[in-house]
Structure formats: structure tokens, C-alpha cells
C-alpha positions as CSV (number, residue, x, y, z in Angstrom):
1,M,16.9,-53.0,54.4
2,F,14.0,-52.7,55.6
3,V,12.0,-54.3,52.6
4,I,9.6,-56.9,53.4
5,F,8.2,-58.4,49.1
6,S,5.7,-60.6,50.3
7,S,3.6,-62.5,48.7
8,F,2.0,-66.3,49.3
9,S,1.4,-69.6,47.5
10,S,1.3,-73.6,48.3
11,S,5.0,-74.1,47.5
12,F,6.4,-71.4,50.2
13,L,4.3,-73.9,52.2
14,L,6.4,-76.1,51.6
15,F,10.0,-74.5,51.1
16,S,9.3,-73.2,55.1
17,F,8.5,-76.5,56.6
18,F,11.5,-77.6,54.9
19,L,14.3,-74.9,55.8
20,F,12.0,-75.0,59.2
21,L,14.0,-78.5,59.2
22,L,16.9,-78.3,57.9
23,F,17.9,-75.5,60.0
24,L,16.1,-76.9,63.1
25,P,18.9,-75.5,65.9
26,T,21.5,-77.6,68.1
27,S,22.2,-78.2,71.6
28,Y,28.5,-42.5,66.1
29,C,24.7,-40.6,65.2
30,L,24.6,-39.1,61.9
31,T,23.1,-35.0,61.9
32,K,19.7,-34.6,61.3
33,P,17.7,-32.9,58.4
34,A,17.2,-29.2,60.4
35,N,13.5,-29.5,60.2
36,A,13.0,-32.9,61.5
37,T,13.2,-32.3,64.8
38,R,10.2,-29.7,64.0
39,R,8.1,-32.1,61.9
40,H,8.4,-34.6,64.9
41,R,7.6,-31.9,67.6
42,L,4.5,-31.5,65.7
43,L,3.2,-35.4,66.1
44,S,1.6,-36.5,69.3
45,I,0.5,-39.2,70.7
46,D,-3.1,-37.6,71.6
47,Y,-4.1,-35.6,69.0
48,Y,-7.6,-37.9,68.2
49,A,-8.2,-37.7,72.0
50,H,-11.3,-35.4,71.2
51,S,-12.3,-35.3,67.9
52,C,-11.3,-39.3,68.1
53,P,-10.6,-41.4,71.4
54,Q,-11.9,-44.4,69.6
55,L,-9.3,-44.7,66.6
56,E,-7.0,-46.8,68.2
57,Q,-9.2,-49.7,69.4
58,L,-10.8,-49.2,65.9
59,V,-7.7,-49.9,63.9
60,A,-7.3,-52.6,66.7
61,S,-10.3,-54.5,65.5
62,A,-9.7,-54.5,62.3
63,T,-5.5,-55.6,62.2
64,A,-6.2,-58.4,64.3
65,Q,-9.2,-59.1,62.1
66,Q,-7.0,-59.0,59.2
67,F,-4.2,-61.2,61.3
68,K,-6.3,-63.6,61.5
69,E,-7.3,-64.2,58.1
70,S,-4.5,-63.4,56.0
71,P,-1.2,-63.3,58.6
72,I,1.1,-62.3,55.7
73,S,-1.0,-59.0,56.2
74,G,2.0,-57.9,59.2
75,P,5.2,-58.2,56.7
76,A,3.0,-56.4,53.4
77,T,1.7,-54.1,55.9
78,I,5.2,-52.6,57.3
79,R,6.9,-52.9,54.0
80,L,4.3,-50.4,53.1
81,F,4.5,-48.1,55.5
82,F,8.7,-47.9,55.1
83,H,7.4,-47.6,51.0
84,D,5.6,-44.7,52.1
85,C,7.7,-42.6,53.9
86,F,10.7,-43.2,51.8
87,V,9.0,-41.7,48.8
88,E,7.5,-38.5,50.0
89,G,7.3,-38.8,53.2
90,C,5.0,-41.0,55.8
91,D,2.0,-39.2,54.1
92,G,0.1,-42.0,52.5
93,S,0.9,-41.1,49.7
94,I,1.4,-45.5,48.5
95,L,-1.9,-46.2,48.7
96,I,-2.7,-43.7,46.0
97,Q,-4.5,-45.6,43.1
98,S,-3.5,-44.9,38.7
99,K,-6.3,-42.6,38.1
100,P,-6.6,-43.2,34.5
101,G,-6.1,-41.8,31.5
102,S,-4.1,-38.8,33.3
103,G,-0.5,-40.5,31.6
104,V,0.8,-40.6,35.6
105,L,1.0,-43.5,37.3
106,A,0.8,-43.0,41.2
107,E,3.1,-44.8,44.0
108,K,1.7,-47.9,44.1
109,D,2.3,-48.2,40.3
110,A,6.0,-48.2,39.7
111,Y,8.2,-50.6,39.0
112,D,9.4,-51.7,42.8
113,N,6.4,-51.2,44.3
114,R,5.3,-54.6,42.1
115,Y,5.2,-56.6,45.4
116,L,3.7,-54.9,47.2
117,A,0.9,-57.5,48.3
118,A,-3.0,-56.6,48.2
119,E,-3.5,-57.8,51.6
120,A,-1.6,-54.8,52.6
121,F,-3.4,-52.4,51.2
122,E,-6.8,-54.3,52.2
123,S,-5.6,-54.2,55.6
124,I,-5.3,-50.0,55.5
125,R,-9.0,-50.5,53.6
126,K,-10.8,-51.6,56.1
127,A,-9.7,-49.9,58.8
128,K,-9.8,-46.6,57.2
129,A,-13.6,-47.9,56.9
130,L,-14.4,-48.8,60.1
131,V,-12.6,-45.7,61.3
132,E,-15.1,-43.2,59.1
133,S,-17.8,-45.0,59.8
134,K,-17.3,-43.6,63.9
135,C,-15.2,-40.3,63.2
136,P,-16.2,-39.2,58.9
137,G,-13.7,-37.0,58.1
138,V,-11.3,-36.5,60.7
139,V,-8.0,-39.2,60.6
140,S,-6.0,-39.2,57.3
141,C,-4.4,-42.4,56.1
142,A,-1.8,-42.2,56.7
143,D,-2.1,-42.2,60.4
144,I,-3.7,-45.1,60.1
145,L,-1.3,-47.0,58.2
146,V,1.6,-45.6,60.8
147,I,-1.1,-47.3,63.2
148,A,-1.4,-50.8,61.5
149,A,2.3,-51.0,60.8
150,R,2.6,-51.1,65.1
151,D,-0.4,-53.0,65.6
152,F,0.6,-55.8,62.8
153,V,3.9,-55.9,64.7
154,H,2.8,-57.1,68.1
155,L,0.3,-59.1,66.0
156,A,3.4,-60.8,65.2
157,G,5.0,-61.6,68.2
158,G,6.8,-58.1,68.5
159,P,7.3,-54.8,71.2
160,Y,4.1,-52.4,71.1
161,Y,4.5,-49.1,71.4
162,Q,3.3,-45.5,71.6
163,V,2.5,-44.4,67.9
164,K,2.4,-40.4,67.4
165,K,0.0,-38.8,65.3
166,G,-1.5,-35.8,63.2
167,R,-0.5,-36.2,59.5
168,W,-2.3,-34.6,56.9
169,D,-2.0,-37.0,53.6
170,G,-0.3,-35.7,50.6
171,R,-1.6,-34.4,47.4
172,I,1.5,-36.4,45.6
173,S,1.7,-39.9,44.5
174,K,3.9,-40.1,41.2
175,A,5.8,-43.2,40.0
176,S,9.0,-41.6,38.6
177,R,10.1,-40.1,42.3
178,V,9.9,-43.9,43.7
179,N,13.3,-45.2,42.0
180,S,15.4,-43.2,43.4
181,N,14.3,-43.7,47.3
182,L,14.1,-46.9,48.1
183,P,17.0,-49.4,48.6
184,R,18.1,-52.1,45.6
185,A,18.6,-55.8,46.9
186,N,21.6,-55.6,45.5
187,S,23.3,-52.3,47.3
188,T,26.2,-51.9,48.8
189,V,26.6,-50.2,52.9
190,D,27.7,-46.9,51.7
191,E,24.5,-46.3,49.6
192,L,22.3,-47.7,52.5
193,I,24.1,-45.1,55.2
194,K,24.0,-42.4,52.4
195,L,20.0,-43.9,51.8
196,F,18.7,-43.5,55.3
197,K,20.9,-40.2,55.9
198,S,18.9,-38.1,53.8
199,K,15.7,-39.2,55.1
200,G,17.0,-37.8,58.8
201,L,18.3,-41.9,59.6
202,T,21.6,-43.2,61.5
203,M,23.3,-46.6,60.4
204,E,22.1,-47.6,63.7
205,D,18.8,-47.3,62.4
206,L,19.3,-48.5,59.6
207,V,20.7,-52.4,60.9
208,V,17.3,-51.8,63.5
209,L,15.1,-51.1,60.9
210,S,16.4,-54.3,59.0
211,G,15.3,-56.2,61.7
212,A,12.1,-56.5,60.5
213,H,13.1,-58.9,58.0
214,T,12.5,-61.1,61.1
215,I,9.5,-62.0,58.9
216,G,8.3,-61.1,55.3
217,F,9.1,-62.7,52.1
218,A,11.1,-62.0,49.0
219,H,10.8,-63.4,45.6
220,C,14.1,-65.9,43.9
221,E,14.6,-62.9,41.2
222,H,16.0,-60.3,44.0
223,F,18.3,-63.0,45.1
224,V,18.9,-65.5,42.3
225,N,22.5,-63.9,41.1
226,R,23.7,-64.4,45.1
227,L,23.2,-68.4,43.5
228,Y,24.5,-68.8,40.5
229,N,26.5,-65.5,39.2
230,Y,27.2,-63.0,42.7
231,G,29.5,-59.8,40.8
232,G,29.9,-61.9,37.4
233,T,31.0,-64.2,39.2
234,K,29.8,-67.8,37.4
235,Q,29.9,-68.9,40.9
236,P,28.1,-68.6,44.5
237,D,27.7,-65.8,46.9
238,P,30.0,-67.5,49.6
239,A,28.5,-65.4,51.9
240,I,25.5,-68.1,51.9
241,D,25.2,-71.4,54.2
242,P,25.8,-74.1,51.9
243,R,23.2,-75.8,53.5
244,L,20.8,-72.4,52.6
245,L,22.4,-72.4,49.1
246,K,21.0,-75.6,49.2
247,A,17.8,-75.6,49.7
248,L,17.1,-72.3,47.6
249,K,18.5,-73.1,44.5
250,M,15.7,-76.7,44.6
251,S,13.3,-73.5,45.1
252,C,14.5,-70.8,42.1
253,P,15.7,-72.4,39.4
254,Q,19.0,-69.8,37.5
255,F,16.0,-70.0,34.6
256,G,12.2,-70.6,34.1
257,G,10.9,-70.4,37.6
258,N,8.3,-70.0,38.9
259,S,8.3,-66.3,39.9
260,D,5.2,-66.5,42.5
261,I,7.9,-68.2,44.3
262,V,9.2,-66.6,48.3
263,T,11.2,-67.3,50.5
264,P,11.5,-66.5,54.3
265,F,14.2,-63.8,55.4
266,D,14.1,-65.4,58.5
267,V,14.8,-69.3,58.3
268,S,14.6,-69.9,61.9
269,T,11.0,-68.2,63.0
270,P,10.0,-67.3,59.9
271,F,6.2,-66.7,60.9
272,T,7.2,-64.4,64.8
273,F,8.5,-60.8,65.2
274,D,11.9,-61.9,66.9
275,N,15.7,-60.8,66.6
276,A,16.6,-64.4,65.9
277,Y,17.2,-62.5,61.7
278,Y,20.8,-61.6,63.4
279,G,22.0,-65.0,64.3
280,N,21.3,-65.5,60.8
281,L,23.1,-62.9,59.8
282,E,26.1,-64.3,61.9
283,S,25.3,-67.8,60.3
284,K,25.3,-66.8,57.0
285,L,22.3,-67.4,56.9
286,G,21.2,-63.9,55.5
287,L,19.0,-64.1,51.9
288,L,19.7,-60.6,51.2
289,A,22.9,-59.8,50.0
290,T,22.2,-56.4,51.0
291,D,21.1,-57.9,55.4
292,Q,24.1,-60.1,55.0
293,A,26.8,-57.7,54.2
294,L,25.4,-55.5,58.0
295,F,27.1,-58.4,59.3
296,F,30.5,-58.5,56.8
297,D,30.7,-54.3,57.3
298,Q,32.3,-52.9,60.3
299,R,30.5,-50.5,61.0
300,T,27.9,-52.1,61.5
301,K,28.6,-55.6,62.4
302,P,28.7,-54.4,66.6
303,V,24.8,-52.9,66.1
304,V,23.9,-56.3,64.8
305,Q,25.6,-58.2,67.1
306,A,24.4,-56.4,69.9
307,M,20.6,-56.9,68.3
308,G,21.0,-60.0,68.0
309,K,22.0,-61.2,71.7
310,D,19.1,-59.0,73.6
311,K,16.1,-59.0,72.4
312,Q,14.9,-56.7,74.3
313,K,16.9,-53.8,73.5
314,F,16.1,-54.4,69.8
315,F,12.2,-54.1,70.4
316,Q,13.3,-50.7,72.3
317,E,15.3,-49.5,69.9
318,F,13.1,-50.9,67.1
319,A,10.1,-49.4,68.6
320,A,11.9,-45.7,68.9
321,A,13.7,-46.1,65.2
322,M,9.7,-46.7,63.8
323,E,8.8,-43.9,65.1
324,K,11.4,-41.8,63.9
325,M,10.4,-42.4,60.1
326,G,7.3,-42.2,60.6
327,S,8.4,-38.6,61.5
328,I,9.6,-38.5,57.5
329,G,8.3,-35.9,55.2
330,V,5.1,-34.9,57.8
331,K,2.0,-33.0,56.4
332,R,0.5,-30.3,57.9
333,G,-2.8,-28.8,57.4
334,R,-4.8,-27.8,54.3
335,R,-1.7,-26.4,52.0
336,H,0.0,-29.7,52.3
337,G,-2.5,-32.0,52.5
338,E,-6.1,-33.3,53.2
339,K,-7.6,-35.4,54.7
340,R,-8.8,-38.2,53.0
341,K,-12.0,-40.3,52.8
342,D,-11.1,-42.9,50.5
343,C,-7.2,-43.5,51.2
344,S,-6.7,-44.5,47.1
345,I,-8.2,-41.1,45.6
346,H,-7.4,-38.2,46.1
347,M,-9.7,-35.1,47.2
348,S,-9.7,-33.1,44.7
């Protein structure tokens, strides 16, 4: 499940070090929606070749500096991109701030987005400001978010891939539309496949995009039931490795724990974008129930195994899946979109 819950604290550093010591290593396709291909063709790698030829370099400069100052910006921005695309399409609607006194909350303020890290929004704000200083009123916030997500994947050790551009920013951002369009930490594989299919993504895309959990962190509340009362049994989830269970219980008590505590999705290489996530699933080291379920479900297990065996294949498939996801619900033209100068405020 491609959901990255990001935050940071001194408590995490201690917990992450403990996990590192604990787990040191010893010696079918689904039919695309009819409009998916049409919208995809509207995007192009060289969309800003004449209007803002230095775009990629400008965003790269901003993301590199942000990653150096705050590495958490990487997984946080990748998660932001996912949350944007799955609600209203890849249109930057997640960046809009709620208007005081309007009585309507924007996507950003939906309950399911409460853990979106400030570092992600700051990354896009800085990149947009730099781009606006050189190419005012030309590049959409939606495109900057797509480029920044790619840059952070690469900065963390993942693949560098070409990004198609040409999106406009959406005019609609409503918190009420978020819940039904995002996965839950306890979603079943059936529910995940159905959700991804509704976005024009396949079962394979689901497993590949879930590989983004090779970096990033989750808050205790998203997996605490696995530790103490899995499925109402008042027992831990038997699918958790006993060593991981012990470590997680130390930081995530059943009651009264610190709500700011976070745990890495990938206990072996939490700061590196690689394919270790899949090997962890095979070793019963998946953090979320949805992650671990991908290995036990016979439909998704072969894809998990394939990605775990070949890092380059994973990188190739991940780049392709990110491009597909980046084509969801693309807006084009003034009738359907806008080009915001400030990503947090609608133009009108």
C-alpha cells in the first residue's frame, strides 16, 4: 500500500538504531479506463521546452537542498504525490489550504491527511518559488509535485526516470472526497486491488507502488492492533516476526503511548530506496497489515518475490508505475484547471 506516514523525532532515532542492530543480516492486466490513454497522450517530456527550459534543473536544485536539510522530505513528498493523484487526480489539489470561514475543508485538512508532513509542503513551496522567479505563471504546481517526487526517489537511491508534464492545477479541493479514495492501513488485498483498478492501475502496479515503503515511517496507531489485538483475537498477528514484534511493543504500548512515535516501514535499510521492502515481507517483517498481506495473498505473492529478487527490475517497474499514476485525472486548459502562482491558494 503506497501510503507513507511521515514524521520525525529523537525517539525514532533510538528505535531505528535498535531495529538496525536487531535485523543485521546473517551469512493479468486490468482494463484501463477509456480516458486513461487519451489523457496520458496530452502529457509530454518536453512540454516546457520553450516556455521554461530550465524547469528540471530548478526543481532539482530545490529538492536537493531540501533533502540535505531534511531527509524526511523524500518519503513525505512521495506520499504527498500519491495522496494528490488518488483524490481528484494529479492536479495539486492536495496543496490547497482551507479558506477561513468558508465552512468547507480542503483535502489537506482531511482526517486521513493529518500526518502529511510539513516538510513535503515546504519542498513544493520552495521549488515553486524558484520556478516562479524564472518562469512566472508558466508551470503548474501539479507538475512541480510530480517532478519533485521523482527527484526525491532518486536522491534516496532509487531510479531516475523522465517525467511527462503538461498538467494544470485543479479547481476543486474538498476534504469530503478523501476518505473513499485512499487505502486504509487495514485494507484487504481485495479492497486494494479494487481501489487501484478504479484509478486505472493494475494489481502489479499496486505491488510495485507499495515498494515506496522502502523508505518512510508509520505512526503506531496504524499497526498497534497487530501487536496486541489482531482481528479481535486479543493476540498479536501471527504474521509478525517475533523479533519485530518485541521491538515494536517497546515503542508502541497498547494504551497511552506517544502519538508522535514513528517506525520505519523498512527495518533493514530505512533510509535507502531499494528493494529490501520485498525481502522484508518474505521474512514476516512487514510493518502494516496491508504490506504483509501482499506476500501471503497468492495473487500478489509472485510479484513480491519477483521484485525482491531483482532490484533493477523493481526500479524499472516502479518508474513505469509512477508514470501511470501521474496520468490519473489530469486537468488541461482553463475550463478545467488553473496555473497557480501560490500552490496553496486557488487563482479565483
